[in-house]
C-alpha positions in Angstrom: -29.0 -108.4 -50.0 -32.0 -110.8 -49.9 -35.5 -109.3 -50.6 -37.2 -108.2 -47.4 -40.9 -109.2 -47.6 -43.7 -108.8 -45.1 -47.3 -109.9 -45.3 -49.9 -107.1 -44.7 -53.6 -106.8 -44.6 -55.4 -103.9 -46.4 -58.1 -102.0 -44.6 -59.3 -104.7 -42.2 -59.4 -102.6 -39.0 -61.6 -99.6 -38.6 -59.2 -97.7 -36.4 -55.5 -97.8 -35.6 -56.4 -98.5 -32.0 -58.2 -101.7 -33.0 -55.3 -102.8 -35.1 -52.8 -102.4 -32.2 -55.3 -104.2 -29.9 -54.8 -107.2 -32.2 -51.0 -107.1 -32.1 -50.7 -105.3 -35.4 -49.1 -102.0 -36.5 -51.1 -99.6 -38.8 -49.2 -98.6 -42.0 -49.9 -95.8 -44.4 -48.4 -96.4 -47.8 -48.2 -93.3 -50.0 -46.0 -90.9 -52.1 -46.7 -87.6 -53.9 -47.9 -89.6 -56.9 -49.7 -92.4 -55.0 -52.9 -92.0 -53.0 -52.5 -93.2 -49.3 -53.5 -96.8 -48.7 -54.0 -98.2 -45.2 -52.5 -101.5 -44.2 -51.7 -103.3 -41.0 -48.9 -105.7 -40.2 -48.0 -108.2 -37.5 -45.9 -106.3 -34.9 -43.1 -108.9 -34.7 -43.0 -109.3 -38.5 -42.5 -105.6 -39.0 -39.9 -105.3 -36.2 -37.8 -108.1 -37.8 -38.0 -106.6 -41.3 -37.2 -103.1 -40.0 -34.1 -104.4 -38.1 -32.8 -105.6 -41.5 -33.9 -102.8 -43.7 -33.9 -99.7 -41.6 -34.8 -96.7 -43.7 -32.4 -97.4 -46.5 -33.6 -100.8 -47.9 -36.7 -101.5 -49.8 -39.4 -103.6 -48.1 -42.0 -105.4 -50.3 -45.5 -105.5 -48.8 -47.7 -108.4 -50.0 -51.4 -108.1 -49.2 -54.0 -110.9 -48.9 -54.7 -110.7 -52.6 -51.0 -111.3 -53.3 -50.6 -107.8 -54.7 -47.1 -106.4 -54.1 -46.1 -102.9 -53.0 -42.5 -101.8 -52.8 -41.8 -99.2 -50.1 -39.2 -97.5 -47.9 -39.9 -96.8 -44.2 -40.3 -93.1 -44.0 -41.4 -92.5 -40.4 -42.1 -94.4 -37.2 -44.2 -93.3 -34.3 -43.5 -94.7 -30.8 -45.6 -95.0 -27.7 -44.4 -92.3 -25.2 -44.3 -94.8 -22.3 -43.6 -98.3 -23.6 -41.5 -97.1 -26.7 -43.4 -99.7 -28.8 -43.9 -98.9 -32.5 -47.5 -97.7 -32.9 -47.6 -96.4 -36.5 -45.6 -96.5 -39.7 -45.5 -94.3 -42.7 -44.0 -96.0 -45.8 -43.0 -94.2 -49.0 -44.3 -95.9 -52.2 -41.6 -96.8 -54.7 -42.4 -97.0 -58.4 -40.3 -99.2 -60.6 -38.1 -97.1 -63.0 -38.6 -93.9 -61.0 -35.7 -92.5 -59.1 -36.0 -92.0 -55.4 -34.3 -89.7 -52.9 -33.4 -91.1 -49.5 -30.7 -91.2 -46.8 -28.3 -94.2 -46.3 -25.8 -94.8 -43.5 -22.2 -94.0 -44.0 -20.0 -96.9 -42.8 -16.3 -96.2 -42.0 -13.9 -98.8 -43.3 -10.1 -99.1 -42.9 -7.8 -97.9 -40.1 -6.7 -94.3 -39.7 -2.9 -94.0 -39.0 -3.5 -90.9 -37.0 -5.5 -93.0 -34.5 -3.3 -96.1 -34.5 0.1 -94.3 -34.4 -0.6 -90.9 -32.8 -3.5 -91.7 -30.5 -5.8 -89.2 -32.3 -9.6 -89.1 -31.7 -12.0 -89.6 -34.6 -14.8 -87.1 -34.6 -17.9 -88.1 -36.5 -19.7 -85.1 -38.0 -22.1 -86.9 -40.4 -23.4 -90.4 -40.4 -25.9 -90.5 -43.2 -25.7 -89.5 -46.9 -28.6 -88.1 -49.0 -28.6 -89.8 -52.4 -30.8 -90.2 -55.5 -31.0 -93.3 -57.6 -33.3 -96.0 -59.1 -34.8 -98.5 -56.6 -32.7 -101.3 -57.9 -29.5 -99.3 -57.4 -30.3 -98.4 -53.8 -27.4 -99.4 -51.5 -28.0 -100.5 -47.9 -25.0 -98.4 -46.8 -22.1 -96.3 -48.3 -18.5 -97.1 -47.3 -15.9 -94.4 -46.6 -12.2 -95.3 -46.3 -10.5 -93.5 -43.4 -7.0 -95.0 -44.0 -5.9 -91.7 -45.5 -6.2 -89.8 -42.2 -2.6 -89.6 -41.2 -2.3 -86.7 -38.9 -4.2 -84.4 -36.5 -6.9 -82.2 -38.0 -7.0 -84.2 -41.3 -10.6 -84.8 -42.4 -12.9 -86.3 -45.0 -15.8 -84.5 -46.6 -18.9 -85.6 -48.6 -16.7 -84.9 -51.7 -14.4 -87.7 -50.7 -17.1 -90.4 -50.8 -17.1 -92.6 -53.8 -20.5 -94.1 -54.9 -21.3 -96.7 -57.6 -22.5 -95.5 -61.0 -26.2 -94.7 -61.1 -26.1 -93.0 -57.7 -26.1 -89.2 -57.2 -25.1 -87.6 -54.0 -27.4 -84.8 -53.0 -25.4 -83.4 -50.1 -23.0 -80.6 -50.6 -19.4 -81.8 -51.3 -17.8 -79.5 -48.6 -19.8 -81.0 -45.6 -17.4 -82.6 -43.1 -18.0 -86.3 -42.4 -15.0 -87.1 -40.1 -12.0 -85.4 -38.7 -9.1 -86.3 -36.5 -8.5 -84.4 -33.3 -5.4 -84.4 -31.1 -5.8 -86.4 -27.8 -6.8 -84.4 -24.8 -4.0 -83.8 -22.3 -4.7 -84.5 -18.7 -4.5 -81.2 -17.0 -3.3 -80.8 -13.4 -6.2 -80.0 -11.0 -6.6 -76.3 -10.4 -6.7 -75.5 -6.7 -8.9 -72.5 -5.9 -7.1 -69.5 -4.3 -9.0 -69.7 -1.0 -8.2 -73.5 -0.7 -4.6 -72.8 -1.4 -4.4 -70.1 1.2 -6.0 -72.3 3.7 -3.6 -75.1 3.0 -0.7 -72.7 3.5 -2.1 -71.5 6.9 -2.6 -75.1 8.1 1.0 -76.0 7.2 2.3 -72.9 9.1 0.2 -73.9 12.1 1.6 -77.4 12.1 5.1 -76.0 11.9 4.5 -73.8 15.0 3.1 -76.8 17.0 6.2 -78.8 16.2 8.5 -76.0 17.4 6.6 -75.7 20.6 6.8 -79.4 21.2 10.5 -79.3 20.5 11.0 -76.4 23.0 9.0 -78.2 25.7 11.1 -81.4 25.3 14.4 -79.5 25.7 13.4 -77.9 29.1 
């Protein structure tokens, strides 16, 4: 994956509101070992970078002095009405220091239980918590579902294979996917009152036909 880089400005705006007024998003860059630093970034530049990186790929921030800061997007805040991004927290990444983060689980292959039996794939977990060095951080983790051959077969975190250098932090017995049998279409249930009314109407129609027949014969 190509490096994801965005240009930022350090401490130019006095308030977050002022930054947003100028089409920029306030960023706080920090970690437990790094003092918070305030930046701002062009709204569209960040939006494009985040679309590629999400929360599982490193973004390099370059300020006006050409200093570089590696970070993971930690939290986004959105405007309650417009849904626009109004603030970003980014976790500082130190070279050579392992990080813990979540990455998406991507299903690969085709499950015979779906193709041949019409089963339904139920997704119980879509992200995996891992620990690794920044350079080993994958954008996603694949999980092969081609071994799901019958109903109620499943895969857990323990079935996920990761490259060397990556440690899975989630418990192995957590379910990721399972196959359920297809739902049968049930016949509509007629309430007892409605059923009794239908029988009464049929009986009434039968009596009317009898009376009509008797009148015709006279």
